[in-house]
VOGU-3710 file (C-alpha; in Angstrom, 3 decimals, decimal comma):
1> msskplharq> 21,174/33,225/-92,273  23,936/35,552/-93,385  27,525/35,373/-92,230  27,613/39,149/-92,439  27,490/40,011/-88,681  31,268/39,656/-88,618  31,352/42,800/-90,771  29,191/44,852/-88,418  31,029/47,836/-86,932  30,883/49,380/-83,490
11> psrhalaiai> 31,950/52,934/-82,676  35,584/52,982/-81,641  36,580/53,713/-78,063  38,625/56,609/-79,425  35,542/58,136/-81,048  33,433/57,747/-77,906  36,168/59,272/-75,784  36,311/62,316/-78,038  32,525/62,632/-77,909  32,459/62,509/-74,091
21> aalilpahaa> 35,295/65,013/-73,845  33,494/67,325/-76,273  30,466/67,323/-73,971  32,346/67,796/-70,695  35,250/70,149/-71,383  33,341/73,292/-72,462  30,988/73,040/-69,493  33,959/72,667/-67,146  35,710/75,665/-68,755  32,614/77,846/-68,526
31> laqeapatqa> 31,920/76,878/-64,900  35,486/77,759/-64,064  34,785/81,301/-65,291  32,305/81,799/-62,452  35,134/82,061/-59,922  35,922/85,698/-59,070  38,833/86,980/-61,114  40,366/90,297/-61,958  40,348/90,775/-65,708  43,390/92,350/-67,291
41> paqqsattld> 42,827/95,457/-69,459  44,017/93,579/-72,550  41,351/90,928/-72,009  38,641/93,532/-71,534  39,263/94,985/-74,980  39,828/91,650/-76,712  37,834/90,639/-79,787  34,770/88,536/-78,981  32,575/86,260/-81,078  29,355/87,627/-82,527
51> tvqvtaqrkv> 25,998/86,154/-81,556  24,717/83,798/-84,283  21,008/83,980/-85,027  19,268/80,973/-86,625  15,723/80,026/-87,631  15,907/76,314/-86,822  12,587/76,558/-84,953  10,954/78,809/-87,607  11,700/81,933/-85,556  14,854/83,949/-84,948
61> eniqdvpvsv> 16,836/82,670/-81,947  20,374/82,586/-80,616  21,999/79,380/-81,881  23,159/78,656/-78,324  19,533/78,480/-77,105  18,214/76,100/-79,783  17,956/72,416/-78,704  18,959/71,148/-82,152  22,310/70,248/-83,670  22,813/73,072/-86,173
71> stvsgeklea> 25,835/74,592/-87,935  26,086/77,820/-89,911  28,290/79,231/-92,660  28,341/82,963/-93,307  30,520/86,041/-93,677  34,131/85,758/-94,737  34,143/81,962/-94,568  31,298/81,842/-97,083  33,139/84,358/-99,284  36,311/82,276/-99,289
81> ltsggtdvrf> 34,588/78,941/-99,975  32,708/80,349/-102,976  35,841/81,725/-104,648  36,637/80,272/-108,016  33,148/79,769/-109,411  32,276/76,830/-107,157  28,745/75,411/-106,956  26,820/74,312/-103,844  29,058/71,260/-103,426  31,631/73,568/-101,816
91> lssrvpslni> 29,761/72,957/-98,528  30,658/69,266/-98,531  32,721/68,388/-95,434  32,919/72,099/-94,562  30,151/71,394/-92,049  30,326/68,413/-89,655  28,386/65,357/-90,902  27,571/66,953/-94,284  28,531/65,286/-97,570  27,451/66,413/-101,051
101> essfgrafpr> 28,170/64,602/-104,308  26,790/64,473/-107,824  26,881/62,320/-110,945  25,347/65,250/-112,879  27,986/67,861/-112,014  26,626/71,310/-111,116  23,022/70,452/-111,953  21,968/67,780/-109,449  23,642/67,773/-106,000  22,869/64,936/-103,604
111> fyirgygntd> 23,004/65,810/-99,899  23,847/63,476/-97,006  23,675/64,352/-93,300  25,073/61,924/-90,731  25,600/59,462/-93,584  21,891/59,481/-94,435  21,001/60,405/-98,011  19,982/58,966/-101,364  22,258/57,961/-104,255  19,391/57,765/-106,781
121> frlntsqpvs> 20,200/59,828/-109,884  16,743/59,808/-111,492  15,001/63,130/-111,976  11,817/62,098/-110,144  13,623/60,981/-107,022  13,341/62,506/-103,554  15,990/63,001/-100,895  15,860/62,669/-97,101  17,726/65,994/-96,818  15,377/68,886/-97,516
131> lvyddvvqen> 16,704/72,092/-99,049  14,886/75,314/-98,178  15,720/78,535/-100,019  14,200/81,723/-98,587  11,574/79,710/-96,669  10,450/77,733/-99,762  11,240/74,025/-100,066  13,107/73,002/-103,244  11,704/69,512/-103,718  12,967/68,445/-107,149
141> pilkgfpvfd> 16,660/67,495/-106,985  17,521/69,830/-109,881  16,198/72,801/-107,905  18,639/72,024/-105,088  21,606/73,245/-107,132  20,602/76,933/-107,282  23,786/79,058/-107,051  24,907/80,533/-103,747  25,264/84,325/-104,039  24,270/87,362/-101,984
151> idqvevlrgp> 23,486/84,985/-99,115  23,229/86,160/-95,528  23,686/82,720/-93,962  23,569/78,977/-94,592  22,122/76,796/-91,826  22,543/73,029/-91,642  19,923/71,480/-89,323  20,497/67,838/-88,527  17,402/65,714/-88,536  14,812/64,573/-88,238
161> qgslfgrnsp> 13,025/67,879/-88,867  9,604/66,377/-89,526  7,528/68,631/-87,256  8,295/72,140/-88,478  9,767/71,376/-91,926  7,737/68,324/-92,858  8,202/65,310/-95,069  11,439/64,388/-96,822  13,566/65,857/-94,032  14,361/62,833/-91,824
171> agvvkfesvr> 18,102/63,401/-92,324  17,892/67,163/-91,885  17,488/70,490/-93,635  19,902/72,833/-95,419  18,568/76,415/-95,328  19,706/79,369/-97,418  18,615/82,897/-96,547  19,246/85,717/-99,014  20,321/89,157/-97,853  17,103/91,108/-97,300
181> psqdlggygk> 16,385/94,579/-98,683  16,691/97,504/-96,271  16,176/101,239/-96,267  19,939/101,840/-96,315  21,535/102,206/-99,734  24,124/99,477/-100,080  25,502/96,636/-102,107  28,671/95,228/-103,556  30,383/94,214/-106,768  32,830/91,339/-107,032
191> vgygsddmwn> 34,851/90,061/-109,963  37,243/87,128/-109,995  39,486/85,604/-112,655  41,299/82,300/-112,490  42,772/79,285/-114,226  41,077/77,760/-117,286  39,828/81,250/-118,155  37,472/81,164/-115,177  35,371/84,295/-114,565  33,212/84,860/-111,536
201> fegaiggglt> 31,133/88,018/-111,224  28,465/88,811/-108,712  26,922/91,938/-107,328  23,972/93,411/-105,511  22,435/96,817/-104,965  19,557/97,833/-102,750  18,009/100,566/-100,694  14,867/102,451/-99,869  12,376/103,349/-102,595  9,908/105,121/-100,306
211> dqwsarasvl> 9,497/105,334/-96,545  7,885/101,887/-96,581  9,278/100,181/-99,693  12,833/98,945/-100,221  14,351/96,653/-102,838  17,470/94,645/-103,605  18,700/93,164/-106,896  21,436/90,508/-107,066  23,177/88,917/-110,062  25,712/86,180/-110,686
221> fqrrddwven> 27,708/85,133/-113,747  30,254/82,318/-113,823  32,131/80,656/-116,666  35,036/78,318/-117,239  36,658/76,930/-120,388  36,892/73,210/-121,040  39,938/71,895/-119,200  39,732/68,257/-120,369  40,769/67,457/-123,961  39,001/64,759/-125,961
231> typgpndgfe> 41,674/62,817/-127,871  39,026/60,867/-129,830  37,435/62,574/-132,882  34,000/62,624/-131,297  31,316/65,311/-131,225  33,050/67,132/-128,313  36,595/68,502/-128,469  36,701/69,232/-124,747  34,786/68,902/-121,484  34,101/70,408/-118,054
241> gydesaarvq> 33,460/73,956/-119,244  30,308/75,870/-118,333  28,675/79,235/-118,195  26,066/79,975/-115,552  24,008/83,018/-114,694  21,425/83,737/-112,020  19,507/86,725/-110,713  17,282/87,617/-107,792  15,082/90,673/-107,243  13,421/91,351/-103,897
251> alfegdgfea> 10,995/94,010/-102,744  10,136/94,633/-99,094  7,144/96,554/-97,744  7,193/97,516/-94,063  3,985/99,004/-92,733  2,339/99,353/-89,359  1,925/95,766/-88,185  2,328/94,345/-91,703  5,362/93,219/-93,687  5,575/91,765/-97,201
261> lfnvharhln> 8,744/90,401/-98,821  8,525/89,488/-102,513  11,197/87,485/-104,344  11,667/86,647/-108,042  14,660/84,565/-109,158  15,992/82,657/-112,173  18,943/80,523/-113,237  20,532/79,465/-116,538  23,258/76,837/-116,960  24,923/75,750/-120,174
271> gtarlfrani> 27,909/73,434/-120,272  29,062/69,844/-120,194  27,535/67,196/-117,965  29,458/64,998/-115,540  32,413/63,460/-117,361  32,587/59,676/-117,038  35,990/58,060/-117,622  36,246/54,387/-118,608  38,508/52,009/-116,694  40,329/54,620/-114,629
281> iepgtndlvd> 40,553/52,333/-111,562  43,334/49,752/-111,322  41,706/46,278/-110,969  42,075/44,837/-107,482  42,709/48,272/-105,954  41,022/51,636/-105,618  44,003/53,432/-107,139  43,937/55,375/-110,360  45,509/53,434/-113,226  49,171/54,070/-113,973
291> gfdedkvsvd> 49,654/57,036/-116,248  46,203/58,479/-115,559  45,938/61,960/-117,064  43,062/64,018/-115,674  43,375/66,461/-118,560  42,530/63,933/-121,295  39,799/61,437/-122,205  38,743/59,483/-125,298  34,973/59,315/-125,739  32,780/59,004/-128,826
301> glnhseldsk> 29,470/60,201/-127,319  28,027/63,675/-126,931  28,245/65,438/-123,584  25,992/68,421/-122,898  23,986/69,988/-120,087  21,317/72,690/-120,111  19,221/74,005/-117,241  16,739/76,836/-116,800  14,814/77,493/-113,613  12,652/80,297/-112,354
311> ganarlswdl> 10,589/80,994/-109,295  8,846/83,545/-107,141  7,607/83,754/-103,599  5,724/86,089/-101,296  6,320/86,101/-97,540  3,694/88,086/-95,672  3,347/88,667/-91,939  0,810/90,467/-89,778  1,702/91,575/-86,242  -1,493/91,207/-84,215
321> gsyklhsitg> -0,003/92,093/-80,858  0,098/88,857/-78,877  0,085/86,865/-82,108  1,799/86,980/-85,479  0,332/85,518/-88,674  2,549/84,354/-91,558  1,736/83,427/-95,150  4,399/81,974/-97,464  3,481/81,363/-101,110  6,044/79,835/-103,459
331> yesvetysrg> 6,296/78,828/-107,099  9,225/76,988/-108,719  9,759/75,641/-112,214  12,703/73,960/-113,900  13,574/72,674/-117,365  16,702/70,618/-117,902  18,457/68,254/-120,311  21,674/66,366/-119,617  23,392/63,966/-122,017  26,509/61,926/-121,425
341> didggfgavf> 28,658/59,054/-122,657  27,975/56,545/-119,891  30,534/53,952/-121,003  33,228/56,635/-120,742  35,140/55,540/-123,812  34,826/54,765/-127,530  33,742/51,807/-129,625  32,856/48,422/-128,159  34,610/45,135/-127,448  32,965/43,444/-130,441
351> lpvsgpgvip> 34,439/46,059/-132,821  37,983/46,226/-134,166  38,738/49,343/-132,131  37,569/50,311/-128,631  38,874/51,693/-125,379  40,319/52,773/-123,147  40,267/49,308/-121,589  37,273/47,024/-122,059  34,081/48,666/-123,375  31,474/45,836/-123,331
361> fasetadgip> 29,027/47,872/-125,394  28,415/51,526/-126,091  26,012/53,429/-123,834  24,995/57,040/-124,412  21,935/58,388/-122,606  20,203/61,597/-121,613  17,577/62,679/-119,126  15,505/65,811/-119,048  12,547/67,633/-117,542  10,642/69,456/-120,298
371> ehsqwtqefr> 7,820/70,691/-118,051  7,655/71,280/-114,318  5,706/73,284/-111,773  5,755/73,332/-107,972  3,340/75,350/-105,825  3,611/75,670/-102,052  1,473/77,535/-99,556  1,951/77,815/-95,825  -0,132/79,609/-93,215  1,380/79,828/-89,757
381> iesntgtafd> 0,394/81,644/-86,578  2,708/82,093/-83,608  2,106/83,510/-80,175  4,113/86,282/-78,552  2,486/86,608/-75,171  5,578/87,289/-73,100  4,582/84,469/-70,764  6,258/81,158/-69,964  4,249/79,379/-72,672  4,407/80,127/-76,425
391> wqaglflfke> 3,201/78,140/-79,403  2,886/78,104/-83,184  0,599/76,198/-85,561  0,090/76,037/-89,280  -1,172/74,476/-92,492  1,055/73,476/-95,427  -0,022/72,697/-99,002  2,177/71,268/-101,777  1,417/70,553/-105,429  3,891/69,382/-108,072
401> dydvesfsyd> 3,377/68,232/-111,659  6,162/67,408/-114,087  7,333/65,213/-116,946  10,631/63,367/-117,157  12,131/62,258/-120,461  14,820/59,592/-120,892  16,715/59,106/-124,156  19,231/56,607/-125,469  21,557/57,074/-128,437  23,661/54,847/-130,667
411> slnggvqdgy> 27,228/56,144/-130,339  28,357/53,639/-132,970  25,958/55,077/-135,544  26,607/58,801/-135,358  24,661/59,265/-132,116  21,185/58,664/-133,587  18,432/58,282/-131,030  17,371/54,677/-130,459  15,186/54,924/-127,366  12,766/57,213/-125,565
421> erinqtndsw> 10,588/57,203/-122,460  8,351/59,931/-121,054  6,726/59,736/-117,648  4,476/62,108/-115,764  4,584/62,373/-111,996  2,286/64,386/-109,769  2,650/64,918/-106,048  -0,065/66,444/-103,878  0,453/66,846/-100,163  -0,983/68,704/-97,215
431> avfgaatwev> -0,052/68,872/-93,549  -1,099/70,452/-90,274  1,533/71,139/-87,650  2,160/72,778/-84,327  4,867/73,388/-81,747  5,001/74,725/-78,207  7,658/76,015/-75,827  7,241/75,964/-72,040  9,664/77,745/-69,755  9,281/75,498/-66,735
441> tpafqlraga> 11,815/77,530/-64,759  14,182/80,327/-65,824  16,833/77,637/-66,354  14,755/74,759/-67,760  12,728/74,792/-70,984  10,692/72,147/-72,793  9,741/72,148/-76,471  7,459/69,839/-78,425  6,230/69,662/-82,001  3,902/67,501/-84,079
451> rytvdkkelt> 2,829/67,209/-87,715  0,290/65,119/-89,605  0,916/64,740/-93,346  -1,045/63,259/-96,225  1,166/62,691/-99,262  -0,014/61,269/-102,603  2,042/60,525/-105,725  1,019/59,257/-109,114  3,335/58,146/-111,913  2,286/57,211/-115,437
461> veeywntgfv> 4,413/56,087/-118,390  3,056/58,137/-121,294  5,363/57,026/-124,116  8,046/54,401/-124,595  10,001/52,910/-127,460  13,447/51,399/-127,932  15,240/49,801/-130,872  18,610/49,449/-129,196  20,378/46,755/-127,205  17,470/45,641/-124,991
471> pcvlagkctl> 15,626/42,360/-124,347  12,885/42,999/-126,900  15,266/43,974/-129,704  14,486/40,680/-131,469  10,958/41,966/-131,964  12,396/44,843/-133,977  11,150/47,544/-131,617  10,233/47,810/-127,972  6,880/49,458/-127,455  4,749/50,667/-124,567
481> eqlaaqepdg> 2,755/47,454/-124,804  5,886/45,281/-124,652  7,092/47,264/-121,678  3,769/46,682/-119,901  4,114/42,978/-120,624  7,153/42,929/-118,312  4,964/43,987/-115,388  3,236/41,260/-113,337  -0,053/43,167/-113,510  0,580/44,843/-116,871
491> dlsadpedkk> 0,149/48,260/-115,221  2,841/50,895/-115,773  1,332/53,408/-113,354  1,573/53,673/-109,564  -0,223/55,914/-107,077  0,921/55,386/-103,479  -0,620/57,472/-100,693  1,031/57,992/-97,310  -0,440/59,298/-94,067  2,202/59,950/-91,443
501> fswdlsatys> 2,493/61,529/-88,011  5,815/63,087/-86,960  6,793/64,574/-83,622  9,699/65,868/-81,567  10,399/66,602/-77,915  13,399/68,488/-76,536  14,665/70,037/-73,323  17,211/72,748/-72,579  18,892/73,352/-69,239  20,963/76,497/-68,652
511> vnddvnlyar> 23,882/75,687/-66,385  24,708/79,401/-66,374  24,615/82,329/-68,799  27,290/80,706/-70,960  26,448/76,992/-70,960  23,310/75,197/-72,147  22,731/71,449/-72,087  20,092/69,964/-74,377  18,483/66,654/-75,317  16,117/65,854/-78,164
521> vatgyrgssi> 14,136/62,971/-79,619  12,464/63,399/-83,002  10,831/61,466/-85,825  10,496/62,087/-89,541  9,707/60,350/-92,769  10,295/60,309/-96,523  7,361/59,587/-98,805  6,977/56,636/-101,160  9,121/56,620/-104,296  8,374/55,229/-107,746
531> qaagafngks> 10,725/54,020/-110,452  9,164/53,581/-113,869  9,627/50,351/-115,798  12,407/50,383/-118,381  14,173/48,161/-120,859  16,195/46,310/-118,234  13,870/46,352/-115,229  10,227/46,509/-114,301  8,434/49,124/-112,268  9,460/49,364/-108,617
541> vadpetstaf> 7,800/51,200/-105,744  9,488/51,848/-102,395  7,347/52,221/-99,292  7,830/55,308/-97,108  10,762/55,306/-94,703  10,496/56,560/-91,131  13,269/57,647/-88,791  13,689/58,189/-85,065  16,705/60,010/-83,668  18,066/60,797/-80,216
551> eagvkadfwd> 20,677/63,436/-79,530  22,162/65,271/-76,550  24,723/67,998/-76,399  26,219/71,111/-74,919  26,451/74,655/-76,276  28,947/76,854/-74,492  30,678/80,209/-74,745  33,880/80,585/-72,746  37,162/82,500/-72,538  35,114/85,694/-72,018
561> krarlnagvf> 33,122/85,141/-75,231  36,308/84,607/-77,224  35,551/80,926/-77,806  32,473/78,846/-78,526  31,941/75,092/-78,683  28,800/73,211/-79,683  29,010/69,443/-79,438  26,652/66,512/-79,269  26,168/62,774/-79,623  23,389/61,066/-81,574
571> yyevkdqqlt> 21,790/57,774/-82,494  19,147/57,182/-85,173  17,187/54,324/-86,702  15,545/54,306/-90,125  12,832/51,751/-90,751  12,095/50,630/-94,316  14,879/52,832/-95,660  14,595/53,389/-99,388  17,711/52,250/-101,238  18,599/52,270/-104,914
581> avggaanani> 20,318/49,216/-106,371  22,165/50,790/-109,293  23,496/48,986/-112,329  25,166/45,680/-111,687  25,900/43,239/-114,474  22,230/43,420/-115,504  22,341/47,249/-115,808  19,097/47,489/-113,836  18,073/50,273/-111,447  15,505/49,275/-108,860
591> llnaeksvgq> 14,143/50,623/-105,590  14,412/48,569/-102,412  13,356/48,911/-98,798  15,877/47,809/-96,184  14,332/46,476/-92,984  16,370/48,933/-90,938  19,506/51,039/-90,906  21,165/52,749/-87,963  23,607/55,578/-87,402  25,484/56,830/-84,378
601> gfemdfqayl> 28,257/59,278/-83,671  29,002/62,836/-82,671  29,537/66,358/-84,055  31,578/69,272/-82,819  31,816/72,921/-83,885  34,539/75,010/-82,256  35,692/78,560/-82,920  37,988/80,844/-80,986  39,995/84,034/-81,199  43,406/82,735/-80,150
611> tdnllvtlgs> 44,616/86,319/-80,413  42,814/89,501/-81,410  44,042/88,919/-84,963  43,794/85,137/-85,260  40,417/83,357/-85,539  40,432/79,557/-85,766  37,470/77,246/-86,362  37,334/73,475/-86,144  34,539/71,124/-87,117  34,585/67,380/-86,635
621> syndteikde> 32,135/64,502/-86,876  32,035/60,732/-86,568  29,235/58,811/-88,315  28,950/55,050/-87,958  26,162/53,790/-90,240  24,983/50,251/-90,876  22,349/48,508/-92,995  20,503/45,859/-90,991  18,618/43,389/-93,189  19,861/39,796/-93,239
631> dlavavcaac> 18,049/38,849/-96,434  18,654/41,961/-98,567  20,744/41,183/-101,656  21,665/43,289/-104,685  23,283/42,782/-108,065  26,989/43,539/-108,287  29,418/44,890/-110,832  30,839/42,618/-113,498  34,482/43,704/-113,279  35,190/44,551/-109,643
641> tvtdprtpgg> 36,276/42,652/-106,529  33,189/42,268/-104,346  33,977/41,650/-100,667  30,431/40,907/-99,448  29,061/37,379/-98,948  27,203/36,148/-102,039  23,984/34,258/-102,629  23,993/31,128/-104,824  22,753/33,363/-107,630  25,720/35,728/-107,247
651> lalidgnqlp> 23,950/38,615/-105,501  25,713/40,441/-102,677  24,273/40,284/-99,172  24,588/43,855/-97,872  23,600/43,319/-94,231  26,167/45,119/-92,059  27,433/47,424/-94,813  27,730/51,135/-94,184  25,382/53,370/-96,117  26,720/54,579/-99,489
661> qapewthnvt> 28,472/57,958/-99,610  28,636/57,946/-95,790  32,143/58,765/-94,557  32,826/57,814/-90,963  34,971/60,886/-90,315  34,814/64,456/-91,542  36,996/67,278/-90,277  37,302/70,892/-91,290  39,499/73,703/-90,061  39,867/77,367/-90,952
671> arwgmpvgda> 42,298/80,005/-89,760  42,113/83,729/-90,388  45,001/86,023/-89,435  44,989/89,758/-90,025  47,551/92,510/-89,589  46,388/96,144/-89,483  47,969/98,430/-92,072  47,646/102,163/-91,540  44,465/103,617/-90,076  41,883/101,658/-92,103
681> gefyvftdwa> 43,659/98,854/-93,918  44,465/95,220/-93,244  46,605/92,473/-94,711  45,103/89,031/-94,074  45,533/85,327/-94,737  42,620/82,864/-94,703  43,001/79,128/-95,148  40,470/76,305/-95,012  40,917/72,536/-95,100  38,409/69,690/-95,259
691> yrsevnffly> 38,839/65,946/-94,827  36,452/63,072/-95,327  37,313/59,418/-94,826  36,699/56,671/-97,398  33,195/55,952/-98,710  31,322/53,171/-100,464  29,967/54,285/-103,825  27,287/51,576/-103,926  25,267/49,357/-101,595  27,624/46,404/-101,943
701> esteftgksl> 31,244/46,644/-100,849  34,032/46,227/-103,367  37,705/47,043/-103,515  37,542/49,171/-106,639  34,379/51,144/-105,845  35,556/52,276/-102,416  36,422/55,940/-102,602  39,652/56,889/-100,887  39,814/59,506/-98,160  39,931/63,023/-99,574
711> vegglrvgyn> 41,681/66,160/-98,329  41,132/69,497/-100,045  42,386/72,886/-98,973  41,978/76,502/-99,890  44,023/79,645/-99,398  43,156/83,322/-99,673  45,721/86,103/-99,240  44,486/89,651/-99,496  44,480/93,280/-98,545  41,436/95,347/-97,654
721> wdngrydlaa> 41,248/99,078/-97,120  38,861/101,897/-96,279  37,583/99,862/-93,324  36,929/96,812/-95,492  35,001/98,554/-98,263  37,554/97,382/-100,817  39,241/93,993/-100,936  41,831/92,544/-103,310  42,871/88,916/-102,875  44,612/85,997/-104,523
731> farnitdevq> 42,987/82,615/-103,942  43,425/78,910/-104,594  40,915/76,068/-104,290  42,072/72,447/-103,985  45,468/74,002/-103,531  47,339/70,682/-103,373  45,747/69,570/-106,668  44,357/66,406/-105,069  42,996/63,998/-107,733  40,717/61,199/-106,526
741> vvggidfnnl> 37,866/59,078/-107,829  34,759/60,421/-106,058  32,095/58,337/-107,792  31,594/55,430/-110,124  29,286/54,077/-112,795  28,160/50,565/-112,001  28,561/49,522/-115,611  30,401/46,510/-116,997  33,823/48,040/-116,442  35,603/50,319/-113,948
751> tgfineprtv> 34,205/53,684/-115,005  34,437/56,583/-112,584  34,611/60,350/-112,212  36,961/62,597/-110,279  36,872/65,673/-108,049  37,193/69,287/-109,197  40,661/70,476/-110,298  42,856/73,058/-108,625  41,808/76,632/-109,360  43,955/79,698/-108,704
761> gvefkasf> 43,035/83,292/-109,360  42,508/86,822/-108,121  39,376/88,566/-106,890  38,376/92,172/-106,230  35,362/93,277/-104,237  33,970/96,755/-103,602  31,189/97,357/-101,067  29,144/100,461/-100,480
//
C-alpha cells in the first residue's frame, strides 16, 4: 500500500464558494430585472452585448441556449491576442480551463482542457483534445498548429464531446471557423512590425463572382530574427527565429436548396526548433540559476525546424424542406522535420570541456514525418420540422497513413548521424452517430446523443539501426533484429482495435428570457496508442481511455443585456488514462495506463459594458486533478529533488499527484476603453492579462520540475477612423517581460525551456 493518500487534494472551501456564487448571483440579478421599473433614457440607448452564435451541437445556436460549457474568442480580442506574430499558443489561459504548451515550439502544440491532455511529444501520438478546423478534424498533432488568420470565431467546447465529434475528444474540442465568402466585396490588409525585426502581414479579399458563386482568398506571412545568441562555435549562430507563411482559398456556391463551400489551404514553416537550455534551474528550487541570460546559450548541436502542410475540403448541403443533408469531405497532409540539441549544452562530462553545468553525455536528435495522408468523410442528416422534436444522424469515416522517422546524431563528431528508425502507422475508423432534441415544454428541453465507433491502428517498425550510446553498442551496431530481440514476443508491430459506445444527455430550463439553467452528463474515449520499440525501451501499447463527466451551470444576460455571465461546475473520471512516462535516469519513454484519474472544479465567463465606452471581460477556472492508482510507479530524473514516495527500486509512486501541465487556477481579464474623436474616429486602449498557477512538468512531483505560476499581459493603444475602416495601433505582448521555465527535459540534468519574450511593435490595418 502507498503512503500517498496524504498528498491527495480536495477542492478548497474558497473555490467551492466562488463556484456556488457564480451559479446563484446571475440568476438572482436577472430575476430582479423582472420587477417593473422605469428605464432612464440613458439606459435605453446604452451599448448592449451582441448575441454569440456557436456550433457546439453541429448547428448554429445562441451560446446561451446550448447545454454545454463553451467559450468563444473573436473580434477585437482575437485581433489583439494575435498581434506580434504569435502562434496558436496565444489562446493558453485566455480561455478558462485551457492550457497549451509545446516542446516543439510553433510546430506541435499540446492542448489541455480542465487539466486533461497528453504530454507525449512523439509524432504518432494522439490527444484527448480534438482540434477541428472548418469542420474537419486535425488528428495528427503537427496539423493542430495551423496559423490563426482570417478567422471568424474560435470555440472551446469542454468535454467529453464523444457523441457529435467522436473519438479523441474526451477532454473537449477546439473549433476554428474561417470567415466565409459572401456576395459583398470586402476584405482587409494588415501589416505589423516589432522587436527582433518581427514582421506580421495578413490579408483577405472576397466577393461575388456571379449571382451564385463567391470566393475569398486569405494569406499570412510572419517572420522574426533570431533573438538568442549561441556563444559556442556550433553549427548555429543564433536561435528562435522563424519565417512562416500560409494561405487559404475558398469558393462558395449558393443555389436553390443547395450550397457548396470549397476550401484549399497550405502552410510553410522554416526556423529553429524549441531551444533547450542545460542546467537553467537552481538545484533544490524551481528558480532560474543566478545570472541566467535568456538572450544567450552555448550548444554544440544543430537546431532546425521545417514544416509543410496542405489540405482541401468540400462542405455540401442540400435543403430538402423538413430535412437537411450534409456531406463533409476532407484531406490533410503534412511533412515535417525538427532537429534539436536535447542536452542543451556542449561537450560531455567525460571530456575536458563541457557545459554549462553537468552534461552527462551528448544527445542530439530529430524527428520527422516524410509522408502523410488523412482522409475524412461525413454524411449527416438533420431534421427541421418546426415541431417540439428534432434530430440528426450521420456516418463518419476516417483513414490515415503516415511514416515517422527518428534520427540521432553525434554532436561530438561533427553531428554525423549515428541512428535511425522509421515506422509506419495506419489508422482506420468509422462511426455512426445521432442526436435528438425534445422541447418538453416551452421552458424545458432535453437533448441526447450517441455514437458507436470502430477504431483500428497498426504500427510497424520498417527500419532501425544505431551505432551510438545504446545497450547494443558492444555489438558494433544495433539492428532491426537486435531491436526485436528486446521484445518478449520478438514482434515489433502492434494492431489494436477498439469498439466503443459514447453518449450524452443534457437538460435546459429557462427561468426567464434572460436566464437558462443546464445540466449534462457525457462520455467519451481516446483510442489505443502505440509506442515503437527503441534503443532504451521496448514497444509499449496503451489501452483506450474512457471518460465520464458531469456538469451543471447557468447562462444569464442581465443589466438590460449589458452584461453576460456563463458559469458552471463539473466533475469527471477517466478510466485507464493513457500517460507517458518520459525520460528518467534510464532515458526511456513508455506508455502507461493509470487505473483512474479525476478532475473537478468550475469555470466562469463574464463580460459587461461598465459604461458605453468601457467593455470588461473576466474568465476564471479552478481545476483539481488527481491520479488514482496506488501501484503506478515511474522512473524519475537523476538530478532533481523528487518529493513522491519511492519504491525499493527507486521509482516514484504517483498516486495522488495532479495531472501534468494541469494548473489549478487560470484567470484572464480584458478591458477595452474607447473615446470618440470627431464624427467617425476613435482613440482606444485594449489590455489583456492571463494567469495560470504552478504546474507539474512530469508525472512525478519534484521541486525543480514544478513550473512556477505565470502572468503575462498585453497592451494595445490605437486610433481608428472612417468608422473603423482604418486602424493604427502600438502593441506589446508579455509586456512585463516575464521570464519563466515552462517545460523541462527529463534528461540527466536540469534542462528546461522558457516562455516567449516580450514583443513590442506597431500595426496598421485597412478594411474595405
